[in-house]
C-alpha positions in Angstrom: 0.0 0.0 0.0 1.4 3.4 -0.9 1.8 6.3 1.5 -0.7 9.1 1.4 0.4 12.2 -0.3 1.3 15.2 1.9 0.6 17.8 -0.8 -2.0 20.3 0.2 -4.8 21.7 -1.8 -3.1 25.1 -1.5 0.1 23.8 -3.0 -1.9 22.2 -5.9 -3.7 25.5 -6.5 -0.5 27.5 -6.4 1.1 25.2 -8.9 -1.8 25.6 -11.2 -2.4 29.3 -10.8 1.3 30.4 -10.3 0.2 33.6 -8.4 3.6 35.3 -8.8 3.6 35.0 -12.6 2.3 38.3 -14.0 0.4 37.0 -17.0 -3.2 37.9 -16.3 -4.8 40.4 -18.7 -5.4 43.8 -17.2 -9.2 43.7 -17.6 -9.4 40.2 -16.1 -7.2 41.3 -13.2 -9.4 44.3 -12.4 -12.5 42.1 -12.5 -10.9 39.5 -10.2 -10.0 42.1 -7.6 -13.8 42.9 -7.3 -14.6 39.3 -6.4 -15.5 38.9 -2.7 -17.9 37.1 -0.4 -21.3 38.7 0.0 -22.1 40.3 3.4 -24.5 37.5 4.2 -21.7 34.9 3.5 -19.2 36.9 5.6 -21.6 37.1 8.5 -22.2 33.3 8.2 -18.5 32.6 8.2 -18.0 34.8 11.3 -20.7 32.8 13.0 -19.0 29.5 12.0 -15.7 30.8 13.2 -17.1 31.9 16.5 -18.7 28.5 17.0 -15.4 26.9 16.0 -13.5 28.9 18.6 -16.0 27.8 21.2 -15.6 24.2 20.1 -19.3 23.7 19.3 -19.3 23.2 15.6 -21.4 20.3 14.3 -19.7 18.0 11.8 -21.8 19.6 9.0 -20.7 23.0 10.1 -17.0 21.9 10.2 -17.4 20.8 6.6 -19.1 24.0 5.6 -16.3 26.1 7.3 -13.7 24.1 5.5 -15.4 24.8 2.2 -15.4 28.5 2.9 -11.7 28.3 3.7 -10.9 26.5 0.5 -12.8 29.0 -1.7 -11.2 31.8 0.3 -7.8 30.3 -0.4 -8.6 30.1 -4.1 -9.8 33.8 -4.2 -6.6 34.8 -2.4 -4.3 33.1 -4.9 -6.2 34.4 -7.9 -6.2 38.0 -6.5 -2.5 37.8 -5.8 -2.0 36.9 -9.4 -4.2 39.8 -10.4 -2.2 42.3 -8.3 1.1 41.1 -9.6 -0.2 41.3 -13.2 -1.5 44.9 -12.6 1.8 45.9 -11.0 3.7 44.6 -14.0 1.3 46.4 -16.5 1.8 49.7 -14.6 5.6 49.2 -14.5 5.6 48.5 -18.3 3.7 51.7 -19.1 
């Protein structure tokens, strides 16, 4: 039986997105920087985080919080790439 992989989803995403490579078109980069969670989602995440800190999350809530973390991580990586791309575009002008 083979050993389980230790690579994380963040590492896989970073490998695919390459956030420090400035190759996102300017218009796409600007659009990506507008992506964010809705106020309702942000409130819900704060509730889940509060329950997590108190140690009272249900298994379903743990799964939901993990899903929000994963999507947040993806947004972070794509937005880093957008910022790097915009910085490069400004420097080239």
